[in-house]
DSSP file (Angstrom, degrees, kcal/mol; ACC not computed):
  #  RESIDUE AA STRUCTURE BP1 BP2  ACC     N-H-->O    O-->H-N    N-H-->O    O-->H-N    TCO  KAPPA ALPHA  PHI   PSI    X-CA   Y-CA   Z-CA
    1    1 A M     >        0   0    0      0, 0.0     4,-1.5     0, 0.0     5,-0.2   0.000 360.0 360.0 360.0 -20.0  106.0  103.0  108.4
    2    2 A E  H  >  +     0   0    0      1,-0.2     4,-1.0     2,-0.2     3,-0.4   0.929 360.0  54.2 -58.1 -44.3  103.3  104.7  106.3
    3    3 A K  H >4 S+     0   0    0      1,-0.2     3,-0.5     2,-0.2     4,-0.4   0.893 106.6  51.2 -50.7 -46.2  105.0  103.6  103.1
    4    4 A I  H >4 S+     0   0    0     50,-0.4     3,-0.5     1,-0.3    -1,-0.2   0.834 108.4  50.0 -68.7 -29.8  104.9  100.0  104.3
    5    5 A R  H 3< S+     0   0    0     -4,-1.5    -1,-0.3    -3,-0.4    -2,-0.2   0.672 114.1  46.2 -78.2 -19.1  101.2  100.1  105.1
    6    6 A N  T << S+     0   0    0     -4,-1.0    -1,-0.2    -3,-0.5    -2,-0.2   0.368  84.5 132.6-101.6   3.8  100.5  101.6  101.5
    7    7 A A    <   -     0   0    0     -3,-0.5     2,-1.8    -4,-0.4    44,-0.1  -0.204  66.0-118.3 -58.8 145.9  102.8   99.1   99.8
    8    8 A D        +     0   0    0     42,-0.1    -1,-0.1     3,-0.0     3,-0.1  -0.576  41.1 179.8 -90.6  77.8  101.2   97.4   96.7
    9    9 A I        -     0   0    0     -2,-1.8     3,-0.1     1,-0.1     4,-0.1  -0.668  32.4-107.0 -80.0 134.0  101.2   93.9   97.8
   10   10 A P    >   -     0   0    0      0, 0.0     3,-1.6     0, 0.0    -1,-0.1  -0.077  44.9 -86.7 -59.3 153.7   99.7   91.4   95.4
   11   11 A Q  T 3  S+     0   0    0      1,-0.3     3,-0.1    -3,-0.1    -3,-0.0  -0.311 114.5  26.8 -55.5 142.9   96.4   89.9   96.1
   12   12 A H  T 3  S+     0   0    0      1,-0.3    23,-0.9    -3,-0.1     2,-0.3   0.393 100.5 109.7  77.0  -0.7   96.4   86.8   98.3
   13   13 A A  E <   -A   34   0A   0     -3,-1.6     2,-0.4    21,-0.2    -1,-0.3  -0.784  53.2-157.9 -98.3 147.3   99.6   87.9   99.9
   14   14 A N  E     -A   33   0A   0     19,-3.2    19,-2.8    -2,-0.3     2,-0.4  -0.991   6.5-168.3-134.5 129.1   99.9   89.1  103.4
   15   15 A L  E     +A   32   0A   0     -2,-0.4     2,-0.3    17,-0.2    17,-0.2  -0.926  11.2 179.5-110.8 135.5  102.6   91.3  105.0
   16   16 A S  E     -A   31   0A   0     15,-1.9    15,-2.1    -2,-0.4     2,-0.4  -0.997  14.4-147.3-136.3 141.3  102.7   91.7  108.7
   17   17 A L  E     -A   30   0A   0     -2,-0.3    13,-0.2    13,-0.2     3,-0.1  -0.826  11.5-135.6-100.4 140.0  105.2   93.7  110.8
   18   18 A A        -     0   0    0     11,-3.0    11,-0.2    -2,-0.4     3,-0.1  -0.546  45.2 -81.5 -81.2 164.7  106.4   92.8  114.3
   19   19 A P        -     0   0    0      0, 0.0     2,-0.4     0, 0.0    10,-0.2  -0.259  49.4-104.3 -59.4 151.0  106.5   95.6  116.9
   20   20 A L        +     0   0    0      8,-0.1     2,-0.3    -3,-0.1     8,-0.1  -0.720  57.0 157.3 -81.3 128.7  109.5   97.9  116.7
   21   21 A T        +     0   0    0      6,-0.5     6,-0.4    -2,-0.4    -3,-0.0  -0.990  11.4  95.8-150.7 149.1  111.7   97.0  119.5
   22   22 A G        -     0   0    0     -2,-0.3     5,-0.1     1,-0.1    -2,-0.0  -0.142  56.9-127.2 131.4 136.1  115.5   97.4  120.2
   23   23 A P  S    S+     0   0    0      0, 0.0     2,-0.5     0, 0.0    -1,-0.1   0.625  96.2  52.2 -82.7 -13.4  117.6   99.8  122.0
   24   24 A V  S    S-     0   0    0      1,-0.1     0, 0.0     3,-0.0     0, 0.0  -0.977 113.3 -40.4-126.0 116.8  120.0  100.6  119.0
   25   25 A G  S    S-     0   0    0     -2,-0.5     2,-0.5     1,-0.1    -1,-0.1   0.024  85.7 -54.8  62.3-172.5  118.6  101.6  115.7
   26   26 A E        -     0   0    0     -3,-0.1     2,-0.5    -6,-0.0    -4,-0.1  -0.943  48.0-175.8-112.4 126.5  115.6  100.3  113.9
   27   27 A I        -     0   0    0     -2,-0.5     2,-0.5    -6,-0.4    -6,-0.5  -0.991  11.8-154.2-123.9 122.5  115.3   96.6  113.3
   28   28 A F        -     0   0    0     -2,-0.5     2,-0.4    -8,-0.1    -8,-0.1  -0.917   9.9-172.3-106.4 129.9  112.3   95.3  111.2
   29   29 A R        +     0   0    0     -2,-0.5   -11,-3.0   -11,-0.2     2,-0.3  -0.975  19.8 158.5-116.1 128.5  111.0   91.9  111.5
   30   30 A Y  E     -A   17   0A   0     -2,-0.4     2,-0.4   -13,-0.2   -13,-0.2  -0.951  28.2-146.6-147.3 161.5  108.3   91.0  109.0
   31   31 A T  E     -A   16   0A   0    -15,-2.1   -15,-1.9    -2,-0.3     2,-0.5  -0.984   3.8-156.4-132.5 147.7  106.7   88.0  107.4
   32   32 A I  E     +A   15   0A   0     -2,-0.4     2,-0.4   -17,-0.2   -17,-0.2  -0.986  23.0 178.9-120.0 117.7  105.3   87.6  103.8
   33   33 A E  E     +A   14   0A   0    -19,-2.8   -19,-3.2    -2,-0.5     2,-0.3  -0.888   7.2 163.1-120.2 149.3  102.7   84.8  103.7
   34   34 A A  E     -A   13   0A   0     -2,-0.4   -21,-0.2   -21,-0.2   -22,-0.1  -0.977  33.1-113.7-159.4 156.0  100.7   83.7  100.8
   35   35 A G    >   -     0   0    0    -23,-0.9     3,-1.3    -2,-0.3    -1,-0.1   0.191  63.0 -62.5 -73.6-152.5   98.6   80.6   99.9
   36   36 A E  T 3  S+     0   0    0      1,-0.2    -1,-0.1     3,-0.0     0, 0.0   0.617 119.2  83.2 -69.0 -10.7   99.5   78.2   97.2
   37   37 A E  T 3  S+     0   0    0    -25,-0.1     2,-0.4     1,-0.1    -1,-0.2   0.712  92.3  50.0 -65.3 -16.6   99.3   80.8   94.6
   38   38 A W    <   -     0   0    0     -3,-1.3    -4,-0.1   -26,-0.1     2,-0.1  -0.946  69.4-155.9-126.4 138.7  102.7   82.0   95.2
   39   39 A N     >  -     0   0    0     -2,-0.4     4,-1.8     1,-0.0     5,-0.2  -0.340  40.4 -88.8 -96.8-169.9  106.0   80.2   95.6
   40   40 A G  H  > S+     0   0    0      1,-0.2     4,-1.5     2,-0.2     5,-0.1   0.863 125.9  50.3 -65.0 -36.2  109.2   81.0   97.3
   41   41 A M  H  > S+     0   0    0      2,-0.2     4,-2.1     1,-0.2    -1,-0.2   0.880 109.8  51.2 -69.7 -40.3  110.7   82.8   94.4
   42   42 A D  H  > S+     0   0    0      1,-0.2     4,-2.2     2,-0.2    -2,-0.2   0.918 110.4  50.5 -67.7 -38.4  107.5   85.0   94.0
   43   43 A L  H  X S+     0   0    0     -4,-1.8     4,-1.7     2,-0.2    -1,-0.2   0.830 109.8  48.5 -64.8 -34.2  107.7   85.9   97.7
   44   44 A R  H  X S+     0   0    0     -4,-1.5     4,-2.6     2,-0.2    -1,-0.2   0.854 110.0  52.3 -77.8 -32.9  111.4   86.9   97.4
   45   45 A T  H  X S+     0   0    0     -4,-2.1     4,-2.3     2,-0.2     5,-0.4   0.886 110.7  49.1 -73.1 -37.0  110.5   89.1   94.3
   46   46 A I  H  X>S+     0   0    0     -4,-2.2     5,-1.8    -5,-0.2     4,-1.6   0.913 112.9  47.6 -69.3 -38.5  107.8   90.8   96.4
   47   47 A Q  I  <>S+     0   0    0     -4,-1.7     5,-2.8     3,-0.2    -2,-0.2   0.936 115.9  44.1 -58.0 -50.9  110.2   91.3   99.2
   48   48 A D  I  <5S+     0   0    0     -4,-2.6    -2,-0.2     1,-0.2    -1,-0.2   0.819 123.5  29.6 -68.4 -36.0  112.9   92.7   96.9
   49   49 A W  I  <5S+     0   0    0     -4,-2.3    -1,-0.2    -5,-0.2    -3,-0.2   0.670 134.2  17.5-103.3 -17.9  110.9   95.0   94.8
   50   50 A I  I  X5S+     0   0    0     -4,-1.6     4,-0.6    -5,-0.4    -3,-0.2   0.786 122.9  42.4-123.3 -40.6  108.0   96.2   97.0
   51   51 A V  I >><S+     0   0    0     -5,-1.8     4,-0.7     2,-0.2     3,-0.7   0.957 114.2  46.5 -76.4 -53.5  108.7   95.6  100.7
   52   52 A I  H >4<S+     0   0    0     -5,-2.8     3,-1.3     1,-0.3    -4,-0.1   0.924 112.9  49.6 -56.8 -49.8  112.4   96.6  101.0
   53   53 A P  H 34 S+     0   0    0      0, 0.0    -1,-0.3     0, 0.0    -2,-0.2   0.816 107.3  57.5 -61.2 -25.4  111.9   99.9   99.0
   54   54 A A  H << S+     0   0    0     -3,-0.7   -50,-0.4    -4,-0.6    -2,-0.2   0.597  87.1  95.7 -79.3 -14.8  109.0  100.7  101.2
   55   55 A L    <<        0   0    0     -3,-1.3    -3,-0.0    -4,-0.7   -27,-0.0  -0.516 360.0 360.0 -75.6 145.2  111.1  100.5  104.5
   56   56 A P              0   0    0      0, 0.0    -1,-0.1     0, 0.0    -4,-0.1   0.463 360.0 360.0 -67.7 360.0  112.4  103.7  105.8
């Protein structure tokens, strides 16, 4: 989880993690939110190249 907290998220974008819950394995639920500066493709790129590699 430390890696995700230190992920280099672009300015004006916000990453939030839901609490870890689940009896089997680890399931991560998160949102990536940004103002009008970012479109859906930008947010997907942030997810693919920054968020997912930072998950354990």
